[in-house]
Every structure is written in structure tokens, then in C-alpha cells.
N, C-alpha and C positions, 0 to 999 in steps of 0.2 A: 254428578253426571249419571252415575248408575241409578240413583234414586229417581231421576227424571225419566230415564228409560223404563224403569220398572213401573212407574205410574202410567206411562204411555201404553205399555203392554197390558196393564190391568184394565185401562180404559177400553182397549180393543177387545179384551176378553168379556167385559161387561156387555158389550154390544151383542154378543151371541148367547146370553143367558135366556132361558125359557121365559116367554112373556105370557101374560094373562090372556085368556080367550078374548078375541075381538080387538086386541091391541096390535097395532102395526109393528112388524119386526124390522128393526134397523139393520141395514146392510153392514156387514163387517168391513172395516177399513182394508183396502187392498194391501198386499204385502209391500208394495213400493212405498207406502206411507208408514211403515213400521220401523222405527229407528233401532229396534233391537236386533234386526236382521243384518247380516253382512251387506256391505255396499254392493258387491257383485250380484247377490241374489235380488236385492231391491231393483237394481238397474235392469237385470234381465226381465224381471216382472213387468216393469214399465215399458220397456222396449216391446215386449210381447203383446202389450195392449194397444200399441200405436199402429195405425195404418201406415202404408208406405208413403202416402201423401203427407201425413203428419210428421213422419221421420224426416222427409225431405225438407219440410218447412223449418226444421231446427238447424239447417245448415247455413242460413243467412244470419247476418248480424242481429237483425230484429226477429227474434223467435216469437211467433204469434201464440196467443192463448189457445188452449185446447179445452173448451168448456166442459165437454162430456166427462173429462177426467179431473176437472177442477184445477187445471194447470193454467197459471197466469202467463202474461207476456214476460219475456226476458230479453234484455239487451246486453250484448257483450260490448265492453269498451267504454270505460270512463277514464279520463286522463287524471293521473294522480302522481305525477313525477316528483314534485316536492310540495305536496299539498293537493287537495282536490281542486282541479283546475276548471274543466268544463265538460259538458256532455251534449249529446244531441237529443232533442225532444222527440220522443216517439210519436206524439200526436200533433206535432207542429212542423212537419216537412223537414225534419232534421235541422231546424234552426239551432245555432250554437247558443247554449244556455251557460252563462258564466256562473261560477261559484264564488260567492263572497265567503272566504274561509281562511283558516290559518295558512299563511304562505311561509314555508321554510326556505332556507338558502337553496339556490339552484343545485342541481345534482352534483356538479363538479365541486361545489362548496360543501355539500354533505360529505363527500369522500375526503375533502381536505381536513376534516376532523380526525381522520385515521382512528375513529372510535366506533367500532361496530355496536357496542352496547348502547351508545347514545343514538345511533342511527336506527337501531331496533325500536327504541322509544319513539323516535320520530315516525317510523312506519306505523307503529301502533296507533299514534295520534291521528295520522292520516286515515288509517282504516276505520277508526271510530267515527271520524267526520264523514267519511263516505257512507257508513251505516246510518249516520244521522240524516244525510240527504236522502238516502234510500227510504228511510221511514216517512219522509215527506212526500216523495214521488218515486215509487219503485220503477215505473216505466221509463223515466228519464235517467235516473241515477242508478245504472246497473252496477252490480257488485263484482263484475269482472274488470279489474283495473288494468289499464295498459301502462304498466310500470313494473319494475324499473328498466331504464335503458342501460345495457351493458356493453354496447359497442365501444371498442377501445379507442382512446384518444390518440391515435397514431400520428396525426398531423394537426397542429393547432389551427390550421386554416379552415378546417371543416366547419361549415356553418352551424352545425348542431353540437359544437364542442360543449356548450353549457349543459347538454342533456346527459352526457356520459360521466363516468366516474374517474377514469384514470387511463394512462397509457400502459399500465401494468395489469396483466390478467389476474394475478393472485389478489391484488388489492381490489380490483373491480369486482371479482367474484365474492370477496369477503363482504364488501359494502352492500352488494346486491343481495347476498344471503341475509344480512342483518335487516335491510329494509323490507325484503320479502317476508321474513319471519314476523316482523312487526305488523305488516298488512294482514297476514293470515291469522294472527292470534296464536294462542298457545294450547288450544284444544286439540287433542290428537286426532279426532275424527271429523271435526268441523272447521270451516273456514270463516273468518270474519270477512275477508275480502279475498278474491282469487287473483293473484298477481300474474301478469303476462310479461315475459322478458322480451324486450325489443333490442334490435331488429336482426333476425338471423339471416345472414351473417356477412362479415367482411364488408361493412357498409360505412364509408367514411368520405363520401363526396356527394354534393348536392347537384352540381352541374350535370345535366342529362342523366340524373340518377337512375331513371328507369330504362335507360338504353346503354349504359356503360357496364362493362364486365370487369369485376375485380379479379385480376390475375394473381392467384394465390397458390404458390407451390405447396406440396403436401406438408412439409415441415412447418411452414408458417401457419397454414390452416389449422393443423393439429395443436401445435404448441402455443399459438397466439390467438387467432380469431375465434376458435371454438371454445377455448378454455374457460372464459368467465361464464358462459352459458352452462358448461359442464359443471362448474363448481356450484352454481346456484341450484341446478337441478339435482345434483347428487346430495345436496344438503336439504332437499325437499322444501326449498324456499320459493318455488314458483309452480304454477299449474299448467304452464305451456309457454310457447313462444309466439311472437309475431314475425312472419317472414318479411324480409326487407324488400325494397323496390328493385335493387340492382340485380344484375346477373352475377353469378359466381362461376368463374371458369367456363363462361359461355352459356350457362343455363340460368333462366330466371329463378330467383330465390323462392318465388311462389310455388314452384314445382321441384324444389330441391329434395332429393330422396332422403336426405338426412332427417327431415321432419318426421318421417315414419320409421326409418330404419336405424338411425343412430341415436337420436335424442331419447326415445323411450327407454333405451338401455341405461341411461344416466339417472333415471328416476324410478322409484319403486311404485309409482302410481300412474294411472291413466293421465295422459296429457291432452289438453285442449288447445290446439294451435290455430291461430287466426291469420287472416291476410291483412296487409296494410290497406288503407283506404283506396279503393278503386284499382288496386293491383290486379285483381282477376281480369279486369277489362284490358289491362296492358298486354296480357298474353296474346290477345288478338288485335290489339291496337298498336301502341308505340313499339312493342317488342316483336310483333308479327311472328310469334313463335308457333301459333296454331291457327289453322284456317277458320275454325268455327269455335263458338263459345262452348258448345257441347264437348268438343275435344279438350278444350282448355280446362273446363270444370272437372271433367273426368280425370285428367292428369293431375289436377290439384288434389283431388280426393285420394287418388292412388298414392301420391307422394307423401301424404300424411297431414294435410292441412284440412281443418274441420269446419271453419267458419268463413263465409264470404262477406267481406266488408266492401260493399259496392252498391251503387244505385240508391244511396241513402236508405230511406225506409221501405223502398219498393223492392220486395223480394221476388216479384214475378219473373224478371229476366233470369235470375239465378235458378229458381225452381224450374222454369221452362227448359233451360239448358241441361239441367241434371236429368230431367225426365227424358229429354232427347238422347242424352248419353246412355241412359238405361235401355231405351228402345233400340239403340244402335249396337248394344252389346259392348260399349266401351267401359262400362262398370257394371257391377252386379248389386243386388240388394244388400249383399253382405258388406260391400264397401260403404253403402249408405248407413247401414247399422253401426259400423265401426265409428264413423264420424258422429253420428247422432248420439251414440253411447258416450263418446268423449265429451260432447256438449252437455249431456245430462249429468255426467259424473261430477262436474263442479257444482251443478245446481243442487245435487244431493248433499255435497259437502258443505254448501252454503246454508243448509238447513231448510231449503225451500219446501221439501216434501215431508218434513217432520211436523207432527201435530202442533208443536209449540214454536215452530220456526227456528229451532236450534238455539244454542247458548248465547248467540249474539243478537237475537231478534229484539231484545229489550233496549238496545242502544237508541237513544232518542236524539232529536235535533239539538238538545241543550248542550251537547258536546262541541258543537261547531263554534270555533273561535272562543273557546272557554278561557278563563283566566289561566288555568294550568297549561293550556296549549300556547298561550301568548308567552308565558314564562319559558316554556320549552323552546319556542322559536328564538327568543332572545339568547338563551343559553347556547343553542346550536349555532346561531350566527356568530357569536363571540368565539366559539371553539373553531369555527370554520375559517376565521380570519388568519392570514399568514403574514407574520412580520418578516419582510424581505430584507430590510436593512435597518440598522440602528447604531448610529455613532454616538450614543449616549443621550440623545435628545428625548428619548422615550424611557419611561412613561412621563407624561406631562403632569405638572402640579395643578391642582384645582385653583381657580381664580385667575386673575390676570386678564390681559386683553388678547383676543385671538381674532385673526382675519380668516374666515372660512370662505374660500372662493372656488369657483369652478362650476362647470355645467351640471355636476351631480351633487353639489353642495346642499341644495335645498329641495331636492327632488328624488323620488324613488321611481325606478323603472321596473316594469314587469316584462315577462317574456311570454311567448305563445303558449307555453304549457304551464304557466303560473296562474293561480286563481286571482280574483279581484281582491285587492288589499282592503280589509275592513277599516283600516286607519293607517296613518303614515307617520313614522318618526324618522325624519331625515337626519343626515349626519350633522347638519347645522343645528337641528333640534337637540340632538344628543350632546353636542359640545356646548350649546347655550346653557344647558342645565349645569354645566361644570365651570364655565368661565365667568369672570366678572362682567366683561363687556365683549361684544362680538360685532364685527363688521362683516358684510358679506356681499357677494356679487357673482354673477355667472361666468364672468370673463368673456362673454360673447360680444362680438363686434356688432354694433348697430349700423346698418348700411341702408343706402338707397340705391336703386337701380334705374338709371336714366337711359332711355332709348336714344342712341346716337342720332338716328335719322330724324326723329320728331322733337327731341328735347323733352318729351313727356316721361313721367316717372311711373314705374309699376306701382299700382295702388290696390290695396285690399279693401274692398267695400263690404257691404252686407251680403253681396251675391258673388258674382264672378270677379276674378282678378284681372285687371286690364290696365291700359295706359290712359289715365285721366288727369293726374295731377301735373301742374306746371312747376311745382316746387316740392321739396321733400317734406311735405306735411306729415303729421303723425300717421295717417293712413298709408303713406308711402315709405314708411320705415319698417325695417325687419331686423330682428336679432338672429344672427346666424351662428350655428355651432358645427364645427367640422368633427365628424365622428370616426374618421379613419377611411382609408382607401379613397380619399378625396370626396367622400359623400357628406353633404351638409343638409341641415334642415333650416328652413326660413320661417321664423315666427313673427306674425304681424304684431306690431306694437299697438295698433288700434284696438284689436279685440283679443290678443293673446293666443290666437289659434295659428296652427301651422298651415302653410301653403301646400296644397295637394291637388292632384289631377282630378280626382272625383269622377273618373270615367268621362271627363270633359264636360264643361270647361274647367280651368283651374279655379279653386275656391279656397277660402280659409275657414275651415270648420272643425278640424280635428284638434283635440287637445294634445294628443301624443300620437306618434306613429303607431299604427296597430293594424290588425286585420291580416287576412291571408295575403292580400296584395298591398304591400306597403307603398302608398302613393305619395309620401311626403319626403322624397329623397331627390337631391339634386347634386350635380357636380358643377361648380362654378369654374369654368375653364378659361384660363388666360389665353388671349389670342396673340399676344406678343406685340400689340400695337396700342396698348393702353385700354383695350376693350376686353370684355368677357362675353361668353355665351353661357346660357343655362342648359346643361345637359341633363335631361330628366332621367333619373335612375330608379324610378318606380317600376313595378311589374317585373323586375328582373328576377325571373324564376329560373327556368332551365334554358331559356334563350330569350332574346328580345321579342316582346309581343308586337313591337312596332319597328321592324328593321328599317333603318335609315330614316325614321320619322320620330326620333325621340329627342329632338331639340326644341326648345321653347321659341315660338315665334308669335307674331301678333296677327290675329285673324282680321277679317274685314270689319267686324263689329268692334274692334279695338280691344277685345279680350285675348288673354294669353291662350295659346293652343299648341299643338305639336306639329312639327314639320321636320324636314331634312336639314342637315348641317348647312347646306348652301342657302337655305331660307332662314336660318337662325337669326334672330334679332341680336344685334350688337348693342351691348350696354356698357356704360361706364359704372364702375362700382365705387360709390362715394361712401367713405367711412365717416359716419357722423359721430360715433363714440368708439374709441379704441378700447375694447373691453379688457384687453391684456394690460394696457397701461393703467387703466382704472383699477384693476385688481392689484397690480404691483404697488400702486400708491396706497391702497388700503393696507397691504401687507407691511409696508414700510412703517406705518404708524402703530402697528401692533407688536406686542412682545413675541408672539408666535404666529406663524402662518400655516394654515392647513389647506393644501390645494387638493380638491376632490375632482379627479378626472376619470375618464374611462369610456365606456361604451353604452349605447342604447341597444338593448337586445333585439329591437326590431329594425335597426339601421345598419347597413354595411355588411352584416353577416348574420344569418339565421337559417332556419329551414328553407330549402330550395335556393339558397344563396351562400356560396362559399366566400371566404375572404381572399383577397389577392395578396395582402401583406400582413405584417404584424405590428405596424406602428400605430401610435395614437394619431388623432387628427393633428395636422400641422399647427393649428392655432392652440391646441391643448399643449403640445410640446413647447410652443412659445410661451404659454402661460406659466408653465413650470419654471422655465429659464428666467423669466422676468421676475417672478415672485422670489425665487432663490437669490437673484441679484439684489433685490430690495431688502430681503430679510434672511440672514444666515440661519435663523431658527425656523426652518421650513420642513414640514412633514408633507409627504405626498400620500394621499389615500387613493388607491387605484381601485375603482369599482368596475369590474369587467367580467365577461363571460368566458374569457379565454386568455392565454398568455399574450403579453405585449412586449415588444422589444424596447423597453425603457432604459436603454443603455446610458443616455446622458444623465438621467435621474440617478441611476445606480452609482455613477461616478461622483456626482456633485451634491446630491441632496442627502442630508444626514439621517433622515428617517423615511421609510417607505412601508406602508401597510396595504396588503391586497385583500379585497373581499369580493365575493360574487354579488350579484343582485340578490340580497338575502332576506327580502320580505319586509313586512311592516315594522319589525323591530331592528332594522339595519342600523339606524342612528344610535339607539341605545347600545347595541352590541359593539359598534365601532368605538364609541366613547368609553365603554367599559374597558376596552383594550388600550386605547390611547392614554387613558388616565390611570391604568394599572390596577383597576378593580379586578380584572381578569388577566392573568399572565398568558400571553399568546402561546398557543400550542398547536395551531394549524400547520400543516405541512403540504407542500405542493404535490399534486398527484400526476403531474406531467412535467417534462423538461421545458424550460423557457429558453428558446434560442436567442442568441444575440441579434440575429437578423434573419430575414427570410432566406438569405444565402446559405444558411446551415440546413435548409430543408431541401428535399428533392425538387427538381424543376416541375415535376408533374404530380398533382395531388393523387393521381390514379396509380402511383407506384406503391403497391400493397406489400411488396416483398421487403420486410424490414431488415432481413439479414443481408441481402444483396445491396440495398441502398443505405444501410447503416442508420436506420431510424430508431428513435426512442433511446432512453438511457441504456437499453439492453445492448445495442450494437453501435450507437453513435460515438464517434471518437473525437468530435469537435468539442471545445470547451464552451459550455452553455453560459447564458447569463445567470440562470439559477438551475441547479441540478434537481432532478427528481428527488422528492423527499425533503427538499430544503424548507427551513422555517426556523426563525430565531425565537429566543425566550428572554425574559428579564432576569433569569437566573442561569446558572451553569451546572453542568453534569459531568461527572467523571465515570468512565467505563473501566471496570476491572478486567482482569485476564479471563478470557472465556475458556470453558472446558467442554469438550465434545465426548460423550460417552453414553452408551446404551440408548441411542436414539434421541438424546437430549443435548441441548446446548444451554449451558448455564453461565451467568456472569453476574457480578454485583454492580449496580449503578448507584452513584451517590450524588445527592444535590449539594454541590460545593458553593452555592450562592447564599444570599442573605434573605431569600424569600421562597415561599412554596411555589411549586410549578409542576407542570406536566411535561414529561419527555416521551417522545415516540422512538422507542428503540427498534431499529431496523436491522434485520439479519439478511445478508446477501451471501451468495456463493459464486465462486468462479472456478470453472473446470480448466485445469492447467494444460492438459493435453487432450486432443480429440482428433478423430479422422476429419471432422468438419469444423467450420467456423461456429463457435459457440459464443454465448453472451459474454460481454466484458464483465458484467455482474448481473445477478438476477435475484430479485426479492423472493425470499423463501418463507419469511414470517415477520411479524411486527407485533409490538405490544405498547400500548399507551399506559404509562404509569404516573401516579401522582406521588410526589415526595415533598415533605416539609424541608425547610432549610437544615442542612447538616445530616439529614437522615439517608439511610441506604436501603436498598431492596435487592433481593436476589431475583433475577428474571430468568425464567426457564422457557425454552422453546422446544417444541417437538421438531426433530429433523431426522427423518428416516432415509435410508438409502433409496427407497422407492421415490422419494420426493425429488431426486436428482434425475429422474427419467427424462429422456428426450426422444424425439421421433427419429428412427433410423429409416431413411427413405429407401435404402437399398433392399431392406427386407419388409418395409411397410409395417413396422410395429414399434412399440415403445421398448427402449432399452436403457440400462444404466451402464455407461462405459467405465472400464477400469481406468482410474486416474487419481491423482491427488487433487482434492478440492480445497480451495481457500474458503474458509468461513470468515465472513467479514461482518463486523458489527459497528454501527455508527448512527448518527442522527440524520444522515441523508446519504444518497448514493455517491455524493461528492465529498462527504465528510466521514470517512471511515476512522473509527477511534481504536479499534482492536481487531486483531485477526489471529487465526490459528489455521493449521493445516489438518486435513482429514484424508487419510489414504483409504480409498474405497475399492474393494475388489468387485468388479462388475463383470462385463464381458467385452471382448474386442469385437469390432465390426470386420468380418472377413473380407477378403478381396472379392470383388464382383465376379460372378461366373456367368458370362453372357451366353454360354451354351444353353442356359435355361431361358425360356421366354421372359423377357423383361419389359415391364410397362415403361413407355417413353416418359411418362410423367414423373418417374422416379429419378430423374437426372440429378446430377450434383451441381451443375452450373449451366448457364444458358445465356443467350443474347438474342433479343429481337422476337423470339417465338411467342406465341400465345397459347394459353391453356384453354381448351374448348370442350364442348360436350361430345361424348362418344355417341350417345343416342339422346333423344329427348328425355328418356326416363332415367338414365344412370350412366356413370362412367366419365372419365376425363382423358382427353387425348392432347397431343401437342401439335400445333399447327404452325407452318412456316408463313411468314408475313412478307418478307422481302428477301431477295437473294443475299446469301451470306449468313442468314440466321442459323444458329447452331445450338446443339445440346452436348453437354460433356458428361461422360461416365468415367469416374476416376477409379484408380486402384483396381483396374481390370486385370484378371488373370487370363492371359492369352496362351492358348495351347495349339498354335498352328491352325486356327480357324480358317476355313476356306470358303464358306458360304454365308451370305447375309440373307436372312429371311425376315420379312416384316409384314405386319397387317396394317394396311393404310388405305386412304381414300383420296380422291382428288385427281389432279392431273399435273404431273411433274416428276421430279427425281428426288431421291434421297442419296446423298453422298456419304461415304464412310471414310473418315480420315483419322490419322494417327498423330497424337502428340500435340496438335493445335488445330484450330479451325482452318488453317491454310497448310497443315502438315501433309504428309505423304497420303495421296489418294489411294485407298485400298480397293475401291469399287464403287459402282453406282447402280442403284435400283431404279427402275422406271415404274411409275404409278399412273394408272389411267382408269378411273371409274366414273360412273354417270353422275353421282351425287355425293354430297359431303358425308352422308350416312351409309353409302354403299361401299363397304370395305371389302378388300381383296387381299390375298396373300401374294406377295411379290418376292423374288429372290434375285441375288446378284452374286457372281463369282468374285472372290476377294483375292488379292495378292497375299502370299504367305507371310505370316508374322508370328511372333511369340514374345513372351516376357510379361512384365507387369507395367502396363502403360495406361494412358488416358485415351479413350476412344471418343471421337467427335462425330455426331450425325448432323447433316445439313439438309433439313427438309426444305424443298423449294416452296415458293409462294403458292398457297392454296392447298398444299399437301397436309393431310392429317395423319399422324403416326400414332398407332395404338400400342403395339408391342413389336419387339424385334428379338432376334437371337443371332449369334455367330457360332456356327458349328463346323 
């Protein structure tokens, strides 16, 4: 590295040597192209050479070329969540360009390895492949990767569950750090790829995602939702964040002040923060937060977001709005300089302005889908697989007869953020390589749909789908698979394609569900009289695109179209082939049955579409039951993007293996585990509930403490605990020792074969002023041990690691307490424990004589957290009569006056002991607007002692601060 820089400096010096008379003198390279200079000096030099218009042009996703300085185009944002996925073509109106590249397991699968070293290798491979694509077309394949996603998997119904790592902030942060480190490369000054963390922050719902506000109290925001972003940034594993679509406590995340005020303090480098696609337009559109785009863009820049992903390749609206904001004095040129400098900072680190392009410039397209990357994909997919149950049926012996049945047996499915598979090894393929004979089937029912009114059958021809057949000919037959939430696909037997709307009329042309608008989804709804109707479930994004007109009916031309329920065509559903019975018959004739069930990542749950439940499709459940009844030697392979409530299978099936949609090598990897070539070592990264009844009623309940979500606070017994995963060998944990900031113990492989164990360290705080986690992951280590061998495992555990957020003083503290140190193979399987007495500090009684922010409450009911101003601050707003805030452990010294800063129109009651306790006084609020705050007072009845004070803000009242004096 030093030699290369020295040569570059020498080359620059040669340019200024005296020349012979009559020979043209070469201009010296400008300082910004000198890699021997500090980054700050190079950046200042380049900014100083740019005009204001040129600097503004750098604020859009598509940064144009600046020919006079030899600067090329630059595009921020290439999807690389678990392999290079897709990009937008700069020269082709932002058409989606898919990458045929190495596809690794979905992100939740990557984390299921619990192996940061492996995930760093995966990230490095993805970074190499993105460099390879970049070498082919730098305008399309930008080196700013929009990955990884670190939003916590708080609720398994979230449609984007597959994109995150874990419900735990430490594990998510560790895996994100590893993947980001791999993407970036190991050069201290240069980036292979510039990773962007998605999506800041508290984003876990797709329904109305750009209009819903995540109500997140201070403790949850600091201890939970912000934490994985902080971990990755403090470890220098990312170059910025993408703001999420949602609002956070009443303020759109696109203008969250954290972007510029909090996040830079977590990193030692300049950050380049970007918007999500079209989010800047939401500020004046769906969110109606600003009246003009000039105001919106100005606020976005001031908040700390640097790049506007909007209007596809057309930067004119963004540039126009920013110029308007400058003219109106909403921002200054210094604001533009800050964001333009942030944008350029990663371009310098990517080597763009180095004479040789930097240390990664030589990576060629030959790395894409290389043999080494294929081998790594297989290794990772095997490590990611989680053995959920094993009553001795696994591992299987090679040879023999196997029935491999189910909708995912002979097919691999991709997701929106996965690349195109260069080849496909299905689970059927993997098992066929090991078994002597194999029988297979999808388990899908083959049906015909006959119009009750006309007696004609739904027929899939070469064009539209209509009513033409008078008998269930091949063209009138469809294979149907139920993917969960009652959503099914209909595949034409005649041409093997799926029925979809196609923006009208219905056609059969898609090989698989795909695209942003998934149009191949139906609910076959029983009408209770022997007939069914087809409820079209496509387009289901944030709301129905066709309210009251999403039922299949027959048009005047005889083709299927959409209409209201009252006009829906009644069909009889004729089962021509019972796929479940057929699969059970195959299973009965085989020595072993493998049932491959699960999800299609494009159906029932995905981006812009949350799941309603946790169950498999009803016919998939029936398939498991029928095959198990036919053959006691049944193994279920569950291929899914999220937890499933497979309670019957857990009780009755002897072996269950879970894998995500794990890429082209899925079949090899699953077979490697089923047949024992790889000892399973994957562990679950989120709790699997027994049923949806163990989850909050509302997906928007972000307060995991109050609603007892995740393994941290959940007290219900789950189907599978966080961290769960079985092995083909056994491990014994020795007695742990805590001393000098370390926890040590000996782990022994007590089985008959080598295997990996994920040793997990949790703590539990025995006493606290507040509700604390039942247990919390503090460290983990994946170790490999041969049979009979032992290893000493050492974890760092410092007092500061036990810090939690004290809402009463709005800072991090470590409370004095005894802490249980728990070690085990999952959060539900603790093998050893010891106690650790920690001298920290107590949380003193509240003194409400000091101005107290309302948002620092200890408990609440009904209220909402809202924006104090559009720029910063959080207040508490009453929604309905009876909403309340509680402030506990209050030291009362005869206070007689209540003083509050508030807005709105209504009252604030002060009560003692309970929401309906003694009324001490009532303050009346009356201001013109929600952001027009005034100071109000009320006389209080005399009281003293240490009690809990309740405030009841009326509907529409916003409370900022208060005091009792």
C-alpha cells in the first residue's frame, strides 16, 4: 500500500519537472487526486473546485458526471442483502436489472449460523461480486450497497422478516458488523464496497408503513431499536444508514434528527445517509408533513440525510426544490457542502479519485458465481440450517428408498432482494444423490372450477383466462398450493404457468410469483353452500387497490375479470387429483419420507405485505399429517422466511429441519445435514411462538417491555426458544467463573462425533427499580470440538456491558444488583449459572420540582408519543379520555402548584396513586395549534410522601414538560 502511494506521488512529481523548450507542460494532478494526502484535505480541495450547482447535483441518487474535473457518474444503491441482487440502469429509465450471481441464504439464515467469521467471508464474496459487476458497468452497478438490514425481528408477522437478522440487538449488531466488514474489505483507508444500514429506525410493519408512527418509549428506543445500528457503526462496519419509511414518535424517519445529531457520534468517519425509494416525496404526499418540496428537502438535509432516492433517474425535481430552499433561506450553502462532502467521502474511500482506482480496482467479473463462491454458498446454507427436532431419525443413512414430497421438494424460490439463481439444486436433487430410489410429488391438489350458472369451466388458453370448456379438459385443470393466510396459487396444467391478473384480463404467463405487484395470489373462499368464490389477493400493498372490486367475476366477453363480492362468480371446486392422498401413498411405499413444506417469499408475506398468522397453508398441514400417518419415518424440511407455528409437527413428527430460502446450493446443503456429512449447528435468531395468540394483537405495538415481546420480556412458553437448535452430538458445560471482566468455562463434546456448539451467555438482573429483561444475550461463541475433546471458552463481560437506559435521568446507568450469569445452548436451555454482585448506582426518587419531560414516564396507557416540533423533540399526546402517564417513586414535599408546557385544547389532570386516584388539580390548555406551546398552571391539593403521580392529558393535548413546586 505504501509502495503504491509512493509511486503515485512520484508520478505526480514527474509531471512538474522542467521540460525542454517547445514541449507542452503537463498540468499537475490536483490535490484531490493525490492518495498520499489525508482524506479531509483531498475532500476540501474537491469541494472547493465545485460550483454550487455541481454540489447540489451530488445530492440525488444519480450523481451526474462532471467532465471538466474528470469525474464520472456515480449511483448510490445496489441491493446486496444476501448476494448481489439487482440494480437500476442509469441509462435505461431505471429499469430493474437483475444480477445472476451467487445467492447466499436469506439474511435471517445468515444470522442463523451464529458465525461472524463465516458471515464476514460471505460479505467479502458479495463485495467481490459487486466489484465484478461494477467492472462491467459502473453506471449501473454502483458500489454503495444498500445492505445489511438490521431492523430487529420484533414480530414474526412482519412481511420483511426474511431481510433482518434477529430479534436480539447484540446478535443483529454482531452479524451486521461481520457482513459489513466483509463488504468493505480489510484495507484501512479504502472500501471494496460502501455498506448502508437499513432502515433507521423502529420499522417493523408494512401495512400503511409510510403513514404509521412507531410509538417507542425512550428505554425501548435506546436499548433496543437503535442498538444494532450503534453496534455496526461503532465497529466501523458501515458508511451510513438508510432512513425508513415510517414515522418515529410522530416524525417521519426521513427527517429524524438522529441522522445528523446522534449517528455521527457512533462512528469515527463521515457518514453518507440516504433516503428510501420515493420517501422524500412522502413528506409532501402521504405524510403531508410539509407544504412544499423545498421545505421538505431543506428539512431532510438539515436532519442529516445526504442523498435523495426519488424520481428514478430524474434529478431535476430534487435539484429544483433544493435551489428553491436556498433562495428562500431555508438552508445555506454550508448545508449543501456538508451533504455533498458526505457523498464524496465514500467515493474517495472507494478509490474513485486515486490514479489507480484503489486496491480493489483490479477485481474482475471472473469472481461472479466462481467455484469458490459456490462452495461458500453450500457451506453457509448448511451452517444456517437449524435442526428443530430429532427423535433419533437423523442423520439418515445413504441408500434406501425415499419419498420426497411437498411444494418445495423440487423447486427453489427466490425473494425480492435475492439475485437470479445461476443454477438450481433442489432438495429433491440433493436427496436423489444419496438415496437408491426416490419418488416425488408436490402434494398439490389438481382442481377444476366450474361456473355454477353456466356449467362451463375456467380455462387457461394461450391468451386470457375465461369460461370456455364444457368439461375439465387439461386446459381447465389447475394445481393449487396454499401458502398460508389462506392465499393460494393456481398453476395451469396445460402450460405450467400461474394464473395472474396481468393488469387485466387474467392470463397464465408467469412461471413464478414475482415483481413488485404480485398478481398471482388468490383466496378460494368457501361460501357454505358447496360453492366457492375467488378472492383476488394481488396488489395487496398498503391497502386494496380495488376496494370492493377484488373478486373474480366473468366479463361480457367470457373472460375472467374483477368485480365486487355481490357480482362474484360462484364456482364448484372439483378435486381431480387429491395431491395429499397421492403423496401419502408414495410415502407409504418408501423406507423414509421427507416432506418439504414452507413458503414462497413472494406470496402471503413480503415487503408491503405483513402476515396475518403464523400457520402453514392448510393443505400443507394436511400433507404433513397424511404422510406421517402413512410412514412413521417422516422428516419435515421446513423452508421458510420466518417462524411458523408447526405445533402438530413438533408433537408428532420425529425429525424437523428448518432452512431459509438458501440459494442455488439449498439442496446440497440440506442433504449434507440430513445425511450427517455436516453436523447441524444453526440456531434460531428469534422466538417461534406456539400460535399467533402469543403475539400482541396489533403489529404496531413497538414497546417490547410493556407488551412482553421477544425472548427478552416474553413469559409465554414458545414452540422454540431464541437460540434453539439441536446437534448430532452432545456437549457438557463446566462450572463458569466470573473474574476480572471475563467469564470462563470448559465445554466438552460428550458425543461420538465432531460438532459445533454455540455457547450463549445471558444475564439476568435480580433487582431493579424497573422491569428488566428475563434474560439478555451478552455474548456468544461458536466452537468446534472433536468427540471427547474439551475447550476453555472465555467471554468478555464488563460492568459497563450491563448498562441500561434510566428514563428518569435520560442517561445510561448500571444499577447495583446481583446479576445471574447464565450459560447454555439457547435462551430456553441454560446449562450453568453463577451469580455476580455488581456495585453500580441506585436510581434516586424522582424530584418533580425540577422540570420533567413528559416522555420520561415510567408507565402509560393510551397516549401517543409525538413530535415536539418538526425538527426535534418528543412530547406525549392524549388520544382518548382516560389516557394516562405514571411517574413512579416520586418524592413529594408538599407541592402545591402544577406547571406544564403544553399545546392543544383540553385539560391535564393530576392524580395520586392510580389513574382514578385522588384528584389533586386540573390545568387547562388552550393554544391555536399543535406546535403552539404555552405554560399553564394549576393549584394542587396538599400532599407529601413517596408516591406515584398520574397525569391524564385530555384528547388532543400535547404535554412537553411539567413540574410540581
